[in-house]
FITORDREN-185986 format. One record per residue (C-alpha): x, y, z; residue in three letters. Coordinates in pm, whole numbers, plus 32768, in hexadecimal, padded with zeros to 4 digits. Layout:
REM FITORDREN-185986
XYZALA ...
END
This chain:
REM FITORDREN-185986
6B10801D9229MET 6B2A7F3F90F5LEU 6C847EA990DEASP 6C6B7DB48FB9ARG 6B647CF98EF2TYR 6B0F7C218DC9ARG 69D77C5E8CF3PRO 69347B1C8D71ASP 69BF7B3E8ED1GLY 6A4B7B2E8FCEPRO 6A4E7C9D9033TYR 6B417CEE914BGLU 6B187E1A9233PHE 6C0F7E8F933BVAL 6BD37F63946DARG 6C3580CB9428ARG 6D3181519525PRO 6CB0827495F2GLY 6B42823F9599TYR 6A8182FA96A7THR 6928833A9614TRP 68018252962EGLY 669182439694PRO 666582AF97FCGLY 67D283199811GLY 685181BD97BDGLY 69B981819759THR 6A79806296BCALA 6B027FF4980EALA 6ACB7E7F982FGLY 6A597E5596C8ALA 6AFA7D4695EFPRO 6C3C7DAD9540ARG 6BD07D0693FAARG 6A7C7CA4936CVAL 6A627BC2923CVAL 691B7BBA9173LEU 68EB7A7890AFSER 67E47A358FA7VAL 672278F68FFFVAL 660378C78F06PRO 654B77AF8FBAGLU 64AA77D89112GLU 64E276689166SER 66577697912ATHR 665977D291FFALA 65AA7716931AALA 66A675FA9305ASN 67C776EE9310LEU 673477999442LEU 671A765094F9LEU 687875DF949BTHR 6926772994D9GLY 695E7787936CGLY 689078C4939CLEU 686679AF94C3ASP 67327A6C9440ILE 662E7A04933FALA 64C97A5592DDALA 63CE793692B9VAL 625F795F9260ALA 61E478059208GLY 61AF76B492B2PRO 6322768D9304ASP 62E0776C9431ARG 6251763E94E6ALA 63AD75A294E6ARG 644476DA9581LEU 6351770196A4THR 63DF769E97F7GLY 6543768D9776ARG 65C777AD9848GLY 65C478A7972BLEU 65747A19974DPHE 64377A5F9687ALA 638C7B9F9614ALA 62457B8E954FASP 62087C879438VAL 60A07CB093B7PRO 609E7C779241THR 5FB87C739115VAL 5FEB7B1B907BVAL 5FB27AEF8F07GLY 5F987C618EABLEU 5F437C428D38SER 5F6F7D3E8C20PHE 5EDA7D2F8AC3PHE 5F897DA28988ASN 5EAE7EB588F7GLU 5F9B7F0E87E1ARG 5EDA7F55869CPRO 5EBD7E1985D0GLY 5EC17D2D86FCARG 5D757C7E874BPRO 5D627D1388ABLEU 5D717E768826SER 5BF57E5A8814ASP 5B637E9E896FPRO 5A3A7DBC8921ARG 5B257C9388FAVAL 5BDC7CE88A3CARG 5A997D0E8B00ARG 5A147BC58A7AALA 5B4D7AFE8ACELEU 5B7E7B9B8C25VAL 5A0E7B958C85GLY 59E27A218C3DVAL 5B0179B38D20LEU 5A9E79068E64ARG 5B7579DA8F45ARG 5B4C790B9084GLU 5BE977E08FD6GLY 5D0578B48F4DLEU 5D48794190A7ALA 5D5177E89145ASN 5E5277749047VAL 5F1B78B5906FALA 5F4C789691E6VAL 5F32771E9210GLY 5DCF77049299GLY 5CC677E59332ARG 5D347912926DGLY 5C7D7A5E926ELYS 5C4F7B06911BPRO 5D0B7C4E911CALA 5C457D8A90DCALA 5D597E8990BCHIS 5E987EBB8FF8LEU 5F757EDE912CTHR 5F927E239274ALA 5EB47E79939AARG 5FC87F349457THR 600280399348THR 5F8981A09360VAL 5E2281DC92EECYS 5DD8806892D2HIS 5C68802F928CALA 5B9B7F0C920DGLU 5B247F2390A4SER 5A397E4E8FD6THR 5AA47D628EBEVAL 597E7D2E8DCDPRO 58F77BCA8DABARG 58497B2B8C80LEU 57A079E38C39THR 583479198B18PRO 570079728A4AARG 572F7AE68A8AALA 58A27ACB8A3AALA 58587A2088EEARG 575E7B31889BARG 58617C3E88E1LEU 59617B88880ALEU 58617B6E86F5SER 58237CE4870AASP 59997D1186D9ALA 598C7C3D859DGLY 5A0E7AF5862CTRP 592279D885D5ARG 594578628608ALA 5965778084DAGLY 58F7761784B4ALA 5A2775A9857FASP 59C67694869EGLY 5AF67776866CARG 5ACA78EB8660LEU 5B2B799D851DARG 5B1A7AFB8490LYS 5B597B418320ASP 5BD779DC8302GLY 5CE079F18410ARG 5CC8793F8561PRO 5CBF79EC86B4LEU 5E1379828734ARG 5EBA79FB8874LEU 602079DD88EFARG 601C79CB8A6CVAL 616A79F68B1EILE 61C179AF8C8ASER 62FE79688D49SER 633178898E7APRO 642F79908EEAALA 630B7A7E8F23SER 624879758FE5GLY 625C77FC8FDDSER 60E277D88FADTHR 60BF78C98E87LEU 60E977C88D6FPRO 5FCD77018E0DALA 5EF6783C8E21VAL 5F3A78788CAFALA 5ED277118C61GLU 5D86773E8D14LEU 5D4678848C59MET 5D9177CD8B15ALA 5C9476B98B62VAL 5B7D77BB8B8CTHR 5BDB787B8A51TRP 5C0277418982GLN 5A9E76E189DFALA 5A3178238934LEU 5AF177CA87F8GLY 5C33788A8834VAL 5D8377F687D4GLU 5E77782688F2VAL 5FF177FB88E6GLY 608577DF8A42LEU 61ED784D8A6DVAL 62B578258BB0SER 63E879038B9EGLU 650E796B8C70SER 64E37AC18D12LEU 65D57B6F8C1EPRO 65187AD98AF6ALA 63CC7B4C8B86LEU 644F7CB08BB6VAL 64D87CAB8A55ARG 63817C4589CDALA 62E17D628A8CMET 63D17E7E8A44TYR 64837E1E8901GLN 63D37D1C8827ASP 62697D6A888EALA 62277C00882AASN 61187BA88923PHE 5FA47BC6894FASP 5F927B7D8AC4VAL 60B27B968BB9VAL 609B7B598D2BMET 61727B908E5DGLY 615F7BCB8FD3SER 61AF7D08908DSER 615F7DCF91C7PRO 61367EF290DBGLY 61CA804A9112PRO 618A80EB9265PRO 60C4820C91D0VAL 5FCD820090ACPRO 607783188FEAALA 6195822A8F9EGLN 60AB81588EC5LEU 606982778DD3ILE 617D82308CD4PRO 611380C08CBBPHE 5FA981188C63PHE 5FD282568B9ASER 60CF83118ACDGLY 61B2828889BCPRO 6210811A8991PRO 637980A28992PRO 647D8111893EPRO 63FB82728983ALA 6335820E8AB8GLY 62C480F08B9ALEU 616580B88B12ASN 61C57F608A8BPHE 60577EEF8A6BALA 5FFC80238997HIS 5EDF807F8A81VAL 5E0C81A68A0FASP 5D0081E98B13ASN 5C8083528B07PRO 5BB783318C49ARG 5CE982B68D07TYR 5DB483DE8C89ARG 5CA284D58CE9LEU 5C7F844A8E4BLEU 5DF9843E8E7AVAL 5E1885A98E11ALA 5D1586088F17ARG 5DB2852E9023ALA 5F0B85C78FEELEU 5E7F871A9050ARG 5E1E869A91A9ARG 5F12869092CBTHR 5F5D857B93C4ASP 5E3C847E93D4LEU 5D30856C9352ALA 5D4884D291F7GLY 5D1883679261CYS 5BB0835891E5ALA 5C2183D1908FLEU 5D4182D79086TRP 5C4781C290D5ALA 5B6682318FB8ARG 5C95823C8ECFALA 5CE980D38F29ALA 5B7C80748EF1GLN 5B8B81108D97ALA 5CAA80278D3DLEU 5C007EF08DC3LEU 5AB17F458D24SER 5B597F668BD2ASP 5C1E7E218C09ALA 5D6A7ED78BE9ASP 5DF37DF78CFCALA 5D857CD88DDBLEU 5E077C978F3DPRO 5DD57B258F84VAL 5DFE7AF290FBALA 5E5E7B949242ASP 5F8C7ADF92C7GLY 60D77B059378THR 62417ADA9325ARG 63207A7A9448THR 64867AF3946ELEU 655579F99531TYR 66A27A2995E0GLY 678C7913964FARG 685A7996976EGLY 67FC7AFD971AVAL 66DA7BE89754GLY 667A7D26969DPHE 65747E329670ALA 64927E3B953DVAL 64427F7F9489ALA 63067FDF93CDASP 62FA7F0F9292GLY 63847DDA9343GLY 64F67E219320GLN 65F87DD39429VAL 668D7F0E94C7VAL 68007ECD9489PRO 687F7F8C95B8GLY 679A7EC5969FSER 68357D6E965FILE 68C47CE297A2ARG 69257B8C9820GLY 68377AE99916CYS 684079B899F7ARG 66C8798C9A2CASP 665F79DE98C8CYS 6528790498DDGLY 648D79EC99DESER 64437AE598C9GLY 64DC7C009994ARG 65DF7CE598F8LEU 673C7CB79988PRO 
END
């Protein structure tokens, strides 16, 4: 249970006396008496602290994992969608027009983005959640040539001037793209590569690398973004995505990108009437509706690795450590739970 905390961490939890319930009949016997959660924004810092004993458990998704291999650490890989991007469709923002979204998403060279996202030989993701989630199915992200993208932008009223920059009613097509190294150390580089492609079309791109709290504030409070990207295993079941792609925006709801996709809502309504896995085909079509309308873009299939120094643990759906499973181990590098 939570014992004490500060808003920016650390958060201190203590073992609750007499706790006797847990998965598979587990209890708190043998679990740590106190667990302290610290906020470490940079993966490189977290890797250093793991190696020097400053941390017992940390998640690392980027190239710093190479330094942690073979160091006797417990390791559990969590499949993840790297660079999951959302587009601000709020009325008045340039990406509220689906033609603009389709043009900018379709022209991206996704193999290159995936390679940058995972540090080489990346596979472009084709779903909004990781491959281990319920009803996972491959979808199609539309592709366009630069010429076709320019034609689509022209249809939406954005035409290049003598300087090559796109304008509509005298104002430039300008995007604010936000990422955070705390969501993945490679994401700022992915954003830079996206910007290079869009700038070649005549788009002005402002790249912003923020702390995770600032990124969340931009999403749910300020709404001051056009593209925001993160990394996540995604929720275990597709129904948990519904409030992020439909319903009211903040503060009344979680639809921070102001997505309004009637086909997605229709397919979700039909899928919710099916039991167990019978609705998977409908959930797959609902995800395809979002990707076809460029309401979101998953960049790459990847993994995030949870490391333990002197401790092992189980990992739940969604990639979270099961608190009651944390146990000390002598041969942590074997990858076996203590």
